[in-house]
VOGU-3710 file (C-alpha; in Angstrom, 3 decimals, decimal comma):
1> xxxxxxxxxx> 0,013/0,028/0,031  0,980/3,618/-0,619  1,316/6,471/2,018  0,706/10,033/0,860  1,508/13,407/2,339  -0,585/16,569/1,491  1,117/19,954/2,153  -0,632/23,315/2,022  -0,641/26,319/4,315  -4,406/26,502/3,703
11> xxxxxxxxxx> -5,451/23,537/5,736  -8,956/23,414/4,273  -7,424/22,327/0,914  -5,653/19,268/2,374  -8,670/18,421/4,592  -10,960/18,554/1,609  -8,716/16,294/-0,391  -8,342/13,940/2,497  -12,152/13,503/2,898  -13,363/13,508/-0,728
21> xxxxxxxxxx> -10,768/11,464/-2,631  -11,397/7,633/-2,703  -7,929/6,889/-1,441  -8,494/3,171/-0,686  -9,666/2,577/-4,223  -6,410/4,217/-5,422  -4,302/1,837/-3,275  -3,436/4,524/-0,660  -3,461/3,352/2,929  -2,540/6,471/4,928
31> xxxxxxxxxx> -3,032/10,167/4,159  -0,882/12,617/6,189  -1,380/16,415/6,288  1,026/19,289/6,887  0,585/23,053/6,843  4,184/24,016/6,140  7,320/22,642/4,524  8,928/22,416/7,912  6,133/20,241/9,284  6,309/18,166/6,082
41> xxxxxxxxxx> 10,028/17,485/6,576  9,361/16,430/10,102  6,702/13,971/9,017  9,039/12,636/6,292  11,607/11,978/9,024  9,064/9,951/10,999  6,967/8,156/8,365  7,587/6,116/5,198  5,970/8,434/2,678  5,705/7,424/-0,966
51> xxxxxxxxxx> 4,035/10,494/-2,543  4,135/14,180/-1,577  1,508/16,597/-2,953  2,501/20,174/-2,067  1,325/23,693/-2,723  3,980/25,945/-4,274  3,103/29,251/-2,597  3,770/28,792/1,137  5,401/31,123/3,762  9,009/30,306/4,620
61> xxxxxxxxxx> 10,109/27,410/2,412  7,874/27,134/-0,688  6,874/23,971/-2,502  9,670/24,148/-5,053  12,250/24,355/-2,420  10,582/21,512/-0,476  10,601/19,092/-3,394  14,227/20,029/-4,100  15,185/18,966/-0,571  13,048/15,772/-0,900
71> xxxxxxxxxx> 14,793/14,908/-4,176  18,155/15,200/-2,407  17,295/13,312/0,771  14,573/10,915/-0,376  15,049/10,399/-4,132  12,489/7,531/-4,330  9,579/9,777/-3,225  7,199/10,995/-6,003  6,385/14,670/-5,745  3,426/16,593/-7,219
81> xxxxxxxxxx> 2,692/20,331/-7,082  -0,505/22,303/-6,524  -0,808/25,992/-7,324  -3,233/28,652/-8,142  -0,851/30,217/-10,588  -0,548/28,892/-14,128  2,862/30,564/-14,579  5,083/28,664/-17,060  8,204/29,376/-15,001  6,715/27,364/-12,112
91> xxxxxxxxxx> 5,876/24,452/-14,413  9,414/24,536/-16,002  11,062/24,592/-12,583  8,900/21,731/-11,342  9,880/19,618/-14,381  13,542/20,395/-13,692  13,059/19,089/-10,149  11,481/15,955/-11,605  8,036/16,556/-10,156  5,572/13,886/-11,197
101> xxxxxxxxxx> 2,781/16,239/-12,047  1,720/19,945/-11,845  -1,967/20,562/-10,907  -3,815/23,914/-10,896  -6,178/25,135/-8,160  -9,013/24,862/-7,643  -8,431/21,180/-7,840  -10,711/19,123/-10,067  -11,209/15,844/-8,216  -11,363/13,727/-11,294
111> xxxxxxxxxx> -8,125/15,167/-12,694  -6,508/14,823/-9,246  -7,540/11,179/-9,047  -6,014/10,493/-12,524  -2,697/12,141/-11,462  -2,591/10,150/-8,205  -3,429/6,921/-10,078  -0,602/7,446/-12,574  1,821/8,152/-9,731  0,685/4,942/-7,854
121> xxxxxxxxxx> 1,018/2,875/-11,058  4,476/4,149/-11,717  5,550/3,418/-8,124  4,212/-0,073/-8,371  6,001/-0,629/-11,699  9,270/0,607/-10,145  8,884/-1,618/-7,160  8,132/-4,589/-9,263  11,271/-3,946/-11,372  13,331/-3,473/-8,189
131> xxxxxxxxxx> 11,987/-6,764/-6,722  12,827/-8,501/-10,048  16,310/-7,070/-10,053  16,905/-7,952/-6,436  15,634/-11,441/-7,007  17,867/-11,880/-10,038  20,794/-10,522/-7,963  20,022/-12,939/-5,132  19,611/-15,812/-7,501  22,914/-14,969/-9,125
141> xxxxxxxxxx> 24,624/-14,754/-5,807  23,103/-18,030/-4,732  24,140/-19,657/-8,006  27,661/-18,215/-7,512  27,859/-19,800/-4,007  27,096/-23,207/-5,600  29,435/-22,634/-8,583  32,248/-21,432/-6,330  31,800/-24,538/-4,220  31,966/-26,859/-7,099
151> xxxxxxxxxx> 35,132/-25,160/-8,493  36,782/-25,223/-5,058  35,989/-28,999/-4,680  37,356/-29,713/-8,209  40,663/-28,040/-7,292  40,919/-29,531/-3,805  40,219/-33,061/-5,064  42,955/-32,839/-7,711  41,145/-32,002/-10,880  43,767/-30,475/-13,240
161> xxxxxxxxxx> 41,911/-27,673/-15,143  43,088/-25,498/-17,989  44,581/-22,293/-16,589  42,584/-20,070/-18,963  39,345/-21,888/-18,015  40,081/-21,419/-14,236  40,782/-17,748/-14,682  37,633/-17,319/-16,657  35,621/-19,020/-13,845  37,294/-16,989/-11,163
171> xxxxxxxxxx> 36,319/-13,751/-12,940  32,790/-15,037/-13,683  32,160/-16,073/-10,038  33,751/-12,896/-8,660  36,688/-14,607/-6,988  39,672/-12,309/-6,724  42,437/-14,914/-7,048  44,635/-15,034/-10,124  46,037/-18,034/-11,997  49,787/-18,539/-12,043
181> xxxxxxxxxx> 50,218/-16,436/-8,826  51,687/-18,128/-5,700  49,047/-18,956/-3,067  48,855/-20,289/0,452  46,133/-22,517/1,961  44,778/-22,375/5,505  42,730/-25,225/6,850  40,496/-24,183/9,732  39,483/-26,589/12,453  36,832/-25,630/15,044
191> xxxxxxxxxx> 36,982/-26,953/18,525  33,172/-26,978/18,700  32,053/-28,940/15,603  29,092/-27,609/13,655  28,281/-31,098/12,257  24,891/-31,074/14,081  23,804/-27,730/12,776  21,052/-27,822/10,158  21,979/-26,905/6,563  20,722/-23,291/6,844
201> xxxxxxxxxx> 22,613/-22,711/10,083  25,671/-24,317/8,713  25,589/-22,050/5,630  25,221/-19,011/7,817  28,208/-20,069/9,917  30,214/-20,604/6,668  29,154/-17,182/5,465  30,107/-15,617/8,767  33,548/-17,243/8,792  34,114/-16,068/5,220
211> xxxxxxxxxx> 33,233/-12,507/6,032  35,543/-12,496/9,086  38,374/-13,960/6,969  37,919/-11,447/4,211  37,825/-8,589/6,622  40,959/-9,678/8,472  43,139/-11,088/5,634  41,786/-8,621/3,040  44,273/-5,883/3,860  47,242/-7,598/2,311
221> xxxxxxxxxx> 45,746/-10,743/0,733  43,160/-11,660/-1,957  41,189/-14,500/-0,307  38,734/-17,232/-1,210  37,034/-19,015/1,652  34,821/-22,072/1,397  33,785/-25,438/2,635  35,900/-28,523/1,706  34,667/-31,953/0,568  35,661/-33,226/4,104
231> xxxxxxxxxx> 33,415/-30,679/5,779  36,273/-28,416/6,890  36,641/-24,785/6,096  39,555/-23,634/3,922  41,026/-20,232/3,005  43,083/-19,675/-0,124  45,113/-16,486/-0,173  47,358/-14,532/-2,500  49,383/-11,407/-1,801  47,869/-8,209/-3,194
241> xxxxxxxxxx> 50,031/-5,955/-5,250  50,315/-3,577/-2,277  51,486/-6,449/-0,103  54,076/-7,438/-2,722  55,467/-3,916/-2,758  55,694/-3,996/1,072  57,040/-7,504/1,533  58,630/-8,380/-1,760  58,156/-11,583/-3,720  56,237/-14,415/-2,136
251> xxxxxxxxxx> 57,749/-17,177/-4,189  60,354/-17,338/-1,462  58,464/-15,712/1,432  60,561/-14,298/4,184  59,881/-13,557/7,846  57,806/-10,539/7,037  55,187/-12,500/5,023  55,099/-15,214/7,671  54,621/-12,643/10,390  51,826/-10,988/8,418
261> xxxxxxxxxx> 50,024/-14,341/7,992  50,584/-15,199/11,662  49,184/-11,953/12,917  46,105/-12,188/10,670  45,590/-15,793/11,756  45,778/-14,855/15,473  43,311/-11,968/14,931  41,066/-14,377/12,943  41,162/-16,857/15,854  40,150/-14,066/18,343
271> xxxxxxxxxx> 37,228/-12,886/16,245  35,801/-16,323/15,614  36,116/-17,185/19,287  34,278/-13,880/20,119  31,464/-14,160/17,632  31,122/-17,882/17,016  31,984/-19,159/20,485  34,386/-21,693/19,122  38,146/-21,948/19,337  40,019/-22,636/16,018
281> xxxxxxxxxx> 43,231/-24,308/14,932  44,769/-23,151/11,706  47,042/-25,157/9,449  48,914/-22,949/6,995  50,650/-24,659/4,049  53,777/-23,784/2,143  53,301/-21,303/-0,763  52,426/-23,142/-3,994  51,562/-22,580/-7,626  47,787/-21,747/-7,985
291> xxxxxxxxxx> 45,761/-23,580/-9,077  48,101/-26,437/-10,106  49,203/-27,509/-6,586  45,972/-26,730/-4,626  45,272/-30,432/-4,114  48,785/-31,157/-2,825  48,498/-28,268/-0,310  45,000/-29,470/0,799  46,234/-32,993/1,459  49,244/-31,733/3,426
301> xxxxxxxxxx> 46,907/-29,563/5,548  44,507/-32,460/6,120  47,312/-34,671/7,191  48,377/-32,046/9,724  44,798/-31,780/10,895  44,683/-35,587/11,400  47,880/-35,587/13,380  46,641/-32,677/15,494  43,609/-34,792/16,505  46,083/-37,530/17,622
311> xxxxxxxxxx> 47,442/-35,026/20,155  50,809/-34,158/18,552  49,913/-30,464/18,453  48,210/-28,231/21,062  44,669/-27,162/20,421  44,043/-23,563/19,226  47,443/-23,714/17,404  48,622/-21,880/14,323  50,789/-24,415/12,593  52,944/-23,455/9,575
321> xxxxxxxxxx> 53,471/-26,600/7,643  56,684/-25,194/6,118  58,195/-25,631/9,571  57,274/-29,328/9,923  59,603/-32,157/8,952  59,243/-33,134/5,310  57,437/-36,499/5,447  56,790/-36,934/1,753  55,995/-40,333/0,453  58,802/-42,680/-0,631
331> xxxxxxxxxx> 59,793/-41,612/-4,132  58,458/-44,669/-6,022  55,131/-44,566/-4,297  54,757/-40,894/-4,887  55,685/-41,307/-8,493  53,050/-44,066/-8,869  50,379/-42,011/-7,299  50,822/-39,167/-9,796  51,989/-40,984/-12,820  49,465/-40,799/-15,756
341> xxxxxxxxxx> 47,016/-42,293/-16,011  46,127/-41,132/-12,488  43,517/-42,811/-10,422  41,295/-39,784/-10,968  41,524/-40,189/-14,702  40,896/-43,948/-14,530  37,811/-43,456/-12,323  36,622/-40,640/-14,640  36,762/-42,986/-17,662  35,263/-45,825/-15,607
351> xxxxxxxxxx> 38,286/-48,087/-16,128  37,511/-50,127/-13,091  39,988/-52,921/-13,569  42,812/-50,478/-14,201  41,743/-48,433/-11,136  41,910/-51,565/-9,027  45,373/-52,342/-10,430  46,543/-48,844/-9,747  45,508/-49,080/-6,110  47,209/-52,450/-5,627
361> xxxxxxxxxx> 50,336/-51,197/-7,300  50,585/-48,147/-4,980  50,158/-50,361/-1,909  52,621/-52,963/-3,210  55,271/-50,245/-3,688  54,442/-48,735/-0,320  54,888/-52,136/1,284  58,430/-52,453/-0,079  59,530/-49,056/1,304  59,977/-47,451/4,710
371> xxxxxxxxxx> 56,660/-45,766/5,588  55,015/-43,938/8,454  51,533/-43,029/9,619  51,791/-39,816/7,638  52,341/-41,748/4,403  49,291/-43,864/4,921  47,306/-40,619/5,590  48,604/-39,293/2,296  47,548/-42,427/0,390  44,141/-42,394/2,093
381> xxxxxxxxxx> 43,530/-38,686/1,230  44,688/-39,259/-2,373  42,417/-42,293/-2,892  39,340/-40,870/-1,018  39,607/-37,550/-2,899  39,577/-39,418/-6,214  36,498/-41,402/-5,103  34,709/-38,333/-3,925  35,429/-36,437/-7,165  34,262/-39,355/-9,354
391> xxxxxxxxxx> 30,976/-39,632/-7,391  30,363/-35,824/-7,270  30,861/-35,437/-11,043  27,951/-37,834/-11,495  25,744/-36,006/-9,010  26,191/-38,430/-6,090  27,950/-38,561/-2,730  30,064/-41,430/-1,435  27,943/-41,500/1,730  24,886/-42,163/-0,547
401> xxxxxxxxxx> 26,673/-45,077/-2,111  27,808/-46,383/1,333  26,852/-44,687/4,561  30,118/-45,921/6,214  32,178/-44,653/3,264  34,410/-42,365/5,286  34,238/-43,907/8,793  38,050/-43,631/8,663  37,611/-39,855/8,969  36,056/-40,403/12,326
411> xxxxxxxxxx> 37,954/-43,527/13,437  41,339/-43,340/11,852  42,691/-46,503/13,456  42,161/-48,184/10,057  44,544/-45,701/8,501  47,355/-46,950/10,756  47,213/-50,394/9,064  48,305/-50,682/5,397  46,270/-53,925/4,978  43,123/-52,350/6,442
421> xxxxxxxxxx> 43,518/-49,258/4,191  44,078/-51,398/1,158  40,993/-53,442/1,963  38,952/-50,260/2,483  40,123/-48,753/-0,833  39,336/-51,974/-2,825  35,982/-52,376/-1,132  34,969/-48,682/-1,796  36,079/-49,023/-5,382  33,843/-52,043/-5,817
431> xxxxxxxxxx> 30,835/-50,239/-4,433  31,598/-47,197/-6,591  31,825/-49,411/-9,674  28,571/-51,261/-8,851  26,664/-48,008/-8,362  28,002/-46,075/-11,296  27,975/-49,040/-13,741  24,399/-49,993/-12,912  23,188/-47,038/-14,975  25,884/-47,123/-17,687
441> xxxxxxxxxx> 24,280/-46,864/-21,106  25,474/-47,999/-24,482  26,578/-44,475/-25,211  28,622/-44,287/-21,969  30,112/-47,662/-22,856  31,251/-46,025/-26,166  32,728/-43,098/-24,373  34,651/-45,420/-22,091  35,978/-47,284/-25,133  37,051/-44,027/-26,755
451> xxxxxxxxxx> 38,883/-42,930/-23,594  40,759/-46,265/-23,418  41,794/-45,815/-27,080  43,086/-42,284/-26,341  45,064/-43,559/-23,382  46,620/-46,393/-25,375  47,437/-44,416/-28,528  48,328/-40,982/-27,076  51,803/-40,975/-28,459  50,688/-41,915/-31,928
461> xxxxxxxxxx> 48,514/-40,290/-34,547  45,653/-39,823/-32,216  42,768/-37,734/-33,726  39,041/-37,719/-33,800  39,153/-39,376/-37,185  41,537/-42,218/-36,277  39,423/-42,987/-33,194  36,216/-42,848/-35,154  37,675/-45,348/-37,595  38,411/-47,765/-34,716
471> xxxxxxxxxx> 34,875/-47,610/-33,361  33,291/-47,631/-36,938  31,494/-44,327/-36,572  31,548/-41,097/-38,523  33,892/-38,540/-36,752  31,121/-35,826/-36,595  28,618/-38,273/-35,061  31,213/-39,626/-32,579  32,081/-36,057/-31,519  28,400/-35,318/-30,830
481> xxxxxxxxxx> 27,982/-38,430/-28,780  31,149/-37,862/-26,768  30,310/-34,173/-25,971  26,688/-35,047/-25,055  27,850/-37,556/-22,518  30,838/-35,756/-21,031  30,241/-32,021/-21,720  33,743/-31,911/-23,289  34,568/-32,167/-26,972  36,628/-35,258/-27,930
491> xxxxxxxxxx> 39,399/-33,074/-29,492  39,626/-31,063/-26,254  39,820/-34,331/-24,289  42,697/-35,579/-26,446  44,639/-32,232/-25,965  43,888/-32,321/-22,215  45,310/-35,831/-21,843  48,376/-34,844/-23,850  48,936/-31,708/-21,756  48,488/-33,588/-18,460
501> xxxxxxxxxx> 51,027/-36,180/-19,561  53,350/-33,462/-20,699  52,946/-31,729/-17,331  53,888/-34,940/-15,530  56,875/-35,694/-17,712  58,262/-32,107/-17,436  57,912/-32,209/-13,687  58,927/-35,744/-12,910  61,426/-36,730/-15,586  64,665/-35,388/-17,146
511> xxxxxxxxxx> 63,531/-36,027/-20,669  64,320/-33,180/-23,112  61,403/-31,182/-24,402  61,918/-32,483/-28,016  61,754/-36,075/-26,609  58,536/-35,290/-24,846  57,155/-33,684/-27,991  57,764/-36,821/-29,963  56,515/-39,141/-27,219  53,178/-37,328/-27,195
521> xxxxxxxxxx> 52,798/-37,625/-30,969  53,561/-34,019/-31,913  55,800/-33,476/-34,914  56,746/-29,945/-34,261  58,171/-28,841/-30,978  57,169/-25,190/-31,634  53,583/-26,260/-32,089  53,748/-28,385/-28,893  55,227/-25,373/-27,066  52,420/-23,209/-28,345
531> xxxxxxxxxx> 49,710/-25,623/-27,249  51,337/-26,064/-23,815  51,483/-22,260/-23,249  47,867/-21,941/-24,330  46,861/-24,619/-21,845  49,032/-23,688/-18,803  49,963/-20,004/-19,567  53,685/-20,657/-20,001  56,088/-22,512/-22,300  57,327/-26,022/-21,419
541> xxxxxxxx> 60,766/-24,561/-20,650  59,317/-21,920/-18,388  57,288/-24,468/-16,571  60,353/-26,737/-16,062  62,439/-23,827/-14,874  59,705/-22,847/-12,293  59,340/-26,471/-11,140  63,079/-26,704/-10,567
//
């Protein structure tokens, strides 16, 4: 409903209008009256007025001056003017002040009703548009929350995405981080778990933590805060340009950067304790390349989180993982975990037998080397992350497939035994295979066959045409089927597999770039270099230099 204010130093005018006009029929709920501009301004301070109808000629402040003040202080209020003078200058000035209408005295009720009706309709139209805009804005923000969460999960679970694609998504979702800039990850553990909170309350807590983090770290860092697949909270941060000027490069951060992070983390703990009534422990990783090494940083933070729960670190601690002893996996096991095809890729293409072989191979190598509890944690996190990503990509959760899927996150005694961990991994793989294969269509079977061909022939003349010939389909038809089932074109998939294998060989082997070029089936090293730069934002040599 609409509230209206009538202003005239001749009170009989406003009283007459208040009594004779069918206000309820016009959608007006309250009619206020004032005998001066001063009284009108006081009422405007006290009431939510939508339309002001004012006489021009009044002692003290006149009607034109009144609507000028209203336009400045309450720009959403509609103003109309009454006057006994048909002077053009008044009308012109009223239009300049964006008055809705200009009505001559004595007032004709029918004409007055038409003017008020027009003003009411315009207000309702504006409100409707404003509601629509706000709803669209809210929906977009809600969608962004979901999309940001999906992107964060992809990166944390080890999905290697094209650098240009990630940068595009960061900009689209209004995330301020930048690809190819060093980043640090902080895993946040609350002493009072919020597991029992309902979904709405949990989202509000996550939103509150994110706001606190952005306010505290935002001075020197660009931040991205979100919920992890393991129901923790994580903060990704990069130095702002102003912070770089103050502290210098962060590729090799010194004491100043560490002190800045530590001070911000302490202040963050104090604020979350004050407002959320929960103490926090913070695990801060080494600086790493974003987004390439996000998953490695996340696993190292989770490992520290597990150890903290075993009592090796005090509660409410700020632990810099760069200060901990390097407990990386034995070289052969680490190589096998990350050697293409990765477990994530095998699960993605539903190569169940190869996935099972991969798991057994990792544990066999682990059994022949010196290992510790931390090494088993690392294997558990790597395998569980791959399982979770594979299920999430198909719109499911591991806990939907098996309610006890991640009991080891609650009771980690099983992670202390290599045999128990192997048994758990194989068992969960079997359940994942059974669930995801039960709905596998003929088209999906064809996609799986294509992916196996790509893996086997990646170093040869692998193209959409050569693959189509092997499955006896026209290349265009095969491309349509593949994209419809996976959302990715077959040619893009071939390039991605080549780039991921190149990435691994550049980082883990001493092979020369021309040898890698030939091994991947490229005839021209310059063309390979161009494709690699397009995919990762740097040349193979630049990447290798940075990795070293």
